[in-house]
C-alpha positions, 0 to 999 in steps of 0.5 A: 541457478537461483544463486548464480543470477542473484550473485550475477545481478548484484554485482552488475548492479553494484559496478554500474551504481558506483561508475554511475553516481561515484560516491553520492549514493546512501547505504542501499536499503531492501525493498520486498515486493510479494506477488512480484510476478503478478500484474501489480508487481509488474508495474510497480517494480520498475518504477521502484527500481528506477529510483522513483519511490525512494529517490535518486540518490537511494540504491535498492537490493529488491527481493521479489518473492512469489509462489513456487509455481510463478518462478519461472516468470519471476525470474523472466522479471528479473532477467528484464531488470538486469536489461534495464541496467538501472543504476540504483539496482545493487541486488535482486533476489527472486525466491519463493522462500520467505526466510530468504525474501525478508531477510534484513528487509526495510520495506515491504510492499505486500502484494500478493493474496488469494483473490476473490473467486466467482461465488466465493463468500467474503468470510471464505476469502478473509480465512484464506488470505488469513492463513497467508498473512499469518505465515508471512507475518511470522517471517517478517518478525523473524527476519526483517529489519527491525525498522521495516515499514509495511504496506499491505495491498493484497484485499481485504487489505485492512483485515489482511493487516490486522491478521499481519500484525497480530504476529508481530512480537518484536517490531513495532504495530505502527510500522504496519499499515494497508493501503488506501492511497488508491481510493485517495487518488481516486477521489483527488482526481474526481474532485479535480475533474469537477472543479477544472483544476488539476489533481495536485491542487486538490488539498485536504480530502482524506479516505476513512474506513475500509478499503471496500464499498463502505470506504468514506471519502471526505471532503468538507475540509477541501481546498483547490489552489489553496482556497476553500473549495465546495461542490454540490452535495447532490453530486457527492452523495449521487456521483462522487462517493458511489464512484470512488466506492466502486471504481475497482469494480468499474475498471474491472468491467472496462478491461475485464482485469483488475486495477494494476498500474494504478494500485502500483502507483498507489502503494509506491505513493504510499511509500514514498509519503511515509519515507518523506512527509506530507506537504505543509497544510495538507494530509493523506490517507493510511490505514493504520492501527486504531487509537480510538480516534474518531470512535473507531474501535482501538486495534482496527486497521482504519484509514484516517487522514494522517499527516506524516513527518520524519517518517512518523504519521500522525492522525489528523485530529478534530476534524468536524463529522456531520451527521452524514459522514458519521452515518458512513462512519458507522457502517465502515466501522461495523463492516471491519469489526464483523471481518475482525470477528470473522478472524477472530480464531487468528488473533489469539 
């Protein structure tokens, strides 16, 4: 059934794409999404299929990966994609087999991870997810395209990415990143709301550190409508930073479920910026392998302000770090070092 579904979908969407676009299309790329039958995956897949992530002339072959128990639901998702008749979708692979799932993949959004259960210690969560990302890293190394770009979304995403990248022998380590774009987007909105401008008017902000309550929203160089902007320091320390750090918990409390649409949106934003670049005079936030900048130990997957050009990111250097921000940085560095130590046995 799975092979039939894949072949039927590929044939239908190839014909539809050619009919709609003629010869204007680029060669198709393969996009893998793990945890594809889950809430975040469901919020993300259809936007990728529509061209919102990679552009209106970029056909995609979707590789939807999930666990065996989720395959019935995942095949239902595949049928919904079929029913949308997306012109850009030239094939669908719906599978629980990672060899098939990562074969020749160019972009991977790793959403699937074991969630933290009631009473579960963070160390136990790290170990359980460590097994998942150790295995996934081996499959990516052995089967994916050598130029694959990966964003880890499943939490704890920084250290999951560290474990994943440690399994990679034949692909550049800089191709493996974790998502802090959701935190960046949250900060951008909070600041825009405070200043009475649109979120797109806010530039030169960043997230340093871990995707956790120790993250550091950095705004000392912020501009609004291309002018230097400041906000009251008391509001920053008592309202803004805690709000960004705890926004995920606030959403869970409100909707009894974790962030799904906003997380899927941020994952897509992460890849779009990685492909298309940052705007002139602005930067974004990506958790990437540290090169020692800002005193962060080399090798940690740490969120930095970055600029992106021609598919390559570069850490923004020389931002002034006040004693206030240094104190926050020290806490998030310590947390990530502790996480690394907790999974040290998986990094050897």
